Structure formats: C-alpha cells, structure tokens
N, C-alpha and C positions, 0 to 999 in steps of 0.2 A: 765273322768275315762282316762286312760292312761297305758299303757306297765313302767312298773319302771326299768330294763334291756333289756339288749340282743341286741338282731338282729335287735329285732322291738318296743325298748325303744324310748320312746318317740308319740309310735302309737296312735291315739285315738280305748278306748272300747267307743260303745255307748254302754247306759243301756236305758232298757221302761220305757215310765213314768207311774207315780202309784205308789203305797207305795207295788206293789204285789215284788220287787223285790229288795233286799239288798240287793249290790256291798258289794263287802271286801274292807272297808278302805287301801287307799295305805297306811298306816304305817303299819297295820294287815302285810300285801301280803308285803312287802318289809323286817318284823320280818321273819316271812308265810316261803318267800323263801333265806331269807339268814342260815338260818335250815334245811333244804331240799336239796340243792344248789349241795353237793354233790352229788344227790342218781338221778339226773337230764337226764347225757348227758347220750346219749342213753334209756330213758327208755319210757315207754309205763304210759299216764296218763287218768284215767278215771274222769271224771268230774260229777258225780253227780247234781240233783238237776241244772242245767247248769247256770242258770239264764243266765246272761251276756255274759256268758264264758269269765272272767278276771284271775277266775285260770288256767284253763285245757292252754288256750293263751298264759299269761304269761309262763307256762312251756316250751308254744314249741319256744318261743322268747328264752327261758333261758336254750337249749337244745334237751330236750325231742323231741323224733325222729313223738309220733304219739298223738289226743288226739282224746276221744270217747264222744263227752255231751249228757248228758241228760238232756231232759223238758218236763212239760208236757203242761203246758200255750201256747199254740196256737199264741199268739202274742209275746209272751214273744222270744219264740221257732224264729218267724225271725229275731228280730233283732241278736240273735245267730248266724243262718245263715248268715245273713247280715255279720256281724264285721269278721266270718269267710271266708267272699270270699275277702269284702272289704283287709282284711291281705291278702290274700292272700295266704292259710292256708287250701283251700283247699282237697290235695291232703296228704295233713295229719291229718285230720278227721277225724271221723265221728258222725253223731248226730241226735240223732232217740230224734225220740217222745213220748212221752212216760213214766207214772208211775217207776218213781227210783225202787220202792218196786217192782213193777211186772217186771221191764226187768230185775234183779237181780234172780228172778228164774229160766234166762235159761243162756244156757252165749251169756255172753254178747261183740257185734259185738268190732273186736279188742283188742281184751284182750287174757290172763292174762295180768294182768298191773300193774307194778312194784307199782303208788302209784294213789291211790282212796280220794278224794275230797268229801267230806260230806258235804253240805251247806245251809239245808233244813230249811227253813221258820224259825221260831224261836218259841217254843212253842209251840213245836208241839214232837211229837213219833218217827219223820221219822228220826232222827241218827238212837235210837235204834235199832229198825228194821231194817232200814235197812246191819245196821253193824250183826242184825244176820241175815240176809241175805246174806254176805259177807262172814263169817264166814262158807255157807253150802255150797256156789257153787265153782268154778273152775276158779271167776273172780280176784281174787286174787291172785299174781306172789309168789314161795318161800321165803319169807326176805320182803315184797311190806310193802309198811308204806300206813295208811290214817289213814287220815286229818282230823280231827272233827270243826267243825265253830259253836257256842253256841253264847245265848244273853251269859253276868257275871251272870245274877239271873236265868239263866233254870239249874235243876243239870248236876253235871259230868256224863256222858254219858258212863255208863259202857259196857262189853261184855266181 
C-alpha cells in the first residue's frame, strides 16, 4: 500500500501479515480524502483502531499537523511504529498501545482532535461504542469530523 497524495505521495505503508488488519483500499481512501481535504490543513487527527496507520499517515501527508494512533494488537502496533519511524513522522505522532474504547475513557494524548477515524474490525459493535465514548469525551473538537468505516453488509452506525 502507498500514500496517495501530499508530501509523502508514493511512500510505502507496510501492512501486517494475516487477516487481523484490513487496510482501507486505495480507491476508498482517495474518495474519502477528496471529501475531507479542506479540513486537513493544520488538523489534529485521531486514528482509532490504527492498524497500519494508513488513514493517519495519509492525513499527515496532506497537511494535518499531528496524529495519534491507537492500536491494541502488539504485532500490529510494531508495524505501525515501524511505518511512522520509516516515514520520519515520529515528531508529529503519538502512538498509544491499548484498547480504543478504554483509551476514549480519558483524555487522549494529542487531543482534542479535528478529525477522528473509527475503523474497527467489521461485524463488531466497536464503532457504536467508540461513538458513544467520543460523544461523552473532550477528545473531539467543536465542529470536528468523525469518519466511520464499516462493511457494506453491516448495519449503519447511529449516534
């Protein structure tokens, strides 16, 4: 997988082996970022369920100033850290190893956030739970955007 646009365009984002991580397809990222592009310049981004970090890294490439990534799986977290370090983004990032829902129970490092990506494992209740926690936390800035990715067969997440 590669960064689609911005200052890191073409840079490789490594993904963990196996099926525990489902990177957002290039075409989906391209569509998503064409919609949110006007909100990226100077933004603080939270990439919950960070995986490889593709959403947060793409945001940084396109003008976000900082990103916080949350990932619970130790092996996936290692790949995420490697991507951030290899792309020389360490000074712009905070990496939090832990459960995304639990992390939202307290002040998330690097917040409040202008854009929050919620991309949990499909067919789970984690997106709804994350939205509930976000609504009750100071982690989302006034007027902030929340982007939820889900499988087409999953019911829409309401909050």
